[in-house]
Structure formats: structure tokens, C-alpha cells
N, C-alpha and C positions, 0 to 999 in steps of 0.2 A: 048189081057185085054179089057173087057166091061166097057164101058161110065157109069162113076158115081164119087159123091160127096162122099168123105172120110171125116166123124172128126175124132177126136183123142184128148181128153182132156190130158193136162199136166199139171205140174207147169210152171209156165210163168219163173223161175228161168231157168229150162233145156232147156230153147228152145235157137236157136240160128239162127239170120234172115240170114241164107246162105240158096240158094236152093238148094244146091247139099249137105247139110246136112239134110235138109227136106225132098229133095226125100230121101235119104237110108232110114230115122227115119221111114217116111209113107208106101216104100212099105215094110220095115220088119214089121211093123205093120198090112200091109196087109194080109200077112203069119199069123200073132197069132190075125186077125179079129174076130172070133167065140168067143175064148177064151174071149179076150179083150171086147167083145159087151156085155158080160157074165156077166164079170166085172162092166160094166155101164162106163167104160171111150171109147168107141168105137161106131161110128153108121156110116151107109150109107146110103145113097139115091142114088139109081141105075137108070139110064137113067131122071128120070123125072125133076131133080134139076133144071135144066129155069125155067120150068113152075110151078113147086113149088115159085119160088122166085116169079112169075106174081104175083101166089094167095094171098102171102104177101103183095106185092109194091101196094096189092087192098086198102090196110089201112094202110099202116104203112109210113112211112116218120124217114128216121136217124136222130138224133138230131144234127151230127156234117153236115161238111161240103162237106163230102166223097161221091162220087158218089156210093159205092159197099151198099147193104141195106142190113139187117139183117134181118133174122137170116140165111137165105141161104149163100148168098156172104160176110157180112159183115167180117169187120175186117182187117190189115194190108198187102196188098199183098206183096209179097216177090220175083221177077221176075228172072228167068233163064236169064243167062249173056247176050244170042243172041235174047234174047225174044222167041224163037222158039219155049219153051212149056208153058204150060198154069203154072200162076204160085202158089203161094203156099199162103195159106190168114191165119195172125194167130189173133185172135178174143181174144185180152187181158181181164182179168178177168173184169174189168169194163164192156165191149163190150156182156161180155156172159153175163152179170147178165140184160144187158137193151135188150136181146135177150129171156131171161131168163123170164121175164117180158113181154116183150110182147107175147109170147106165152102163158104165163098164163091167160094173160088176154084175150084174144082173143076167139071171137066166131067162132070157124070153120062154121058153116053153114052160120055167116053172110060174112065170107072172102070169100066163097063157092061164093054164090051168087053175089057179087062185081065181081070178078073175072072168073065166067065162063062165059060168052061173049068172053073172052078173051083167056082163057083158054081150052076151049073143042073144038074149032074146030080141033085141027091135032087128035084128039082122034075120031075122026067122027067115025070109023068102031067102035066103042065102046059102050055099056050101061052105060048114063051119070051115074047111079045109081056105076055102078065098077068103072067107073072112080074117082068117087068122092070118094070112099074107099079106093082107093090108094091111094089118097094124105091126105085124113083123119088118115089114117095109117100112114104115112110122117110123118104126123102134131103129133100124139099121139108120135111117136117115137123121135122127136125133141125134145118136149117138157121137156119127161121125161131125155134125154138125156142133154140138157140144165141144167133142174133143180138140175140134181147130179152134175153137173160140178161146181154151185155156191156153193153147198154144200161144196164141196171139196177146196174151191176156185182157182178153175181151169183157165188156155187159153186154147182155142181149136185151134188144126191147122186141116187147111180145105186141099184136095187134092184134084183135078178133072183130072180126068182121063179120058183117051179119047182115 
């Protein structure tokens, strides 16, 4: 399995805050990813989600007291019983709206300029324009995904697969 952050929109009433249930639901959703992405309820950020969080963290402070940043890591973590696996994260509709508002208002060029000194060094083998393009694509996809999720009144479940 490759490294990725998987997002899936669903009704908050459908979600159970149980790690094993979330593992099954999100694993099954991976099998249907392309169809669910076309339906507008799924998105994925491969490999770069930690660096994408750095792009957003350059200009964003969460409204609450939690350490997790929106829109990449924001929400309530649901931990494995033995803490031996990455947590799943549930962003409630209010947090989804907060993330969507941030993404809609954010100037990607401004975010990039603020974050590039921290984000760019690990990608030094690549042209900056190419790297910036990867992150712009992720940003554009997440903006559309969160906007659709808000319109539907959905929560978002996030899985981090390593």
C-alpha cells in the first residue's frame, strides 16, 4: 500500500467512532475510490500530505485549542486500541465548513510564498514550478471536495495509510 491521505465525505449520523469500524469502511472505500471520487465524496492526497499541511500552516491557525491543523489533519482523532496504527480523523460538519471557508478564501500563491522555504528543500531534485504545481493540484482538489461536502452537510473521515 502506498503512502496517502484518503478523505471520504459521509453523513455524520453514519459515522461510528470506532477504529476497527473506520478501518473497514475506509478500506472498502479505497476499493471504490475512483467511482466515489467521480461521485464527489472521495479525495486522496498521495505522499505529500505532510508538506501540504505545512503550506496551510504557514497562514492558518485553528479556531479551537487542538493541535491538529485544518484542512489536512483537522478533526477528532480516533486511535487504535494499542496506538500501533495511525489514527483516523473525523471532521464534523462545522469543521468541514471551517476548512472549506479557509480553502475558498486562501490565495494559493500567498500560501506558497509563505511556506516555500520550509516545504521546498525535500523536493530539491525537482524544478520549483513542478513542485508548486503538485501542491496547487492538491489545493484545487481539496477546495472542490470540501465545498461539495459542505453543500451536502457531510462530515469528512480521513485515513492515513502508510
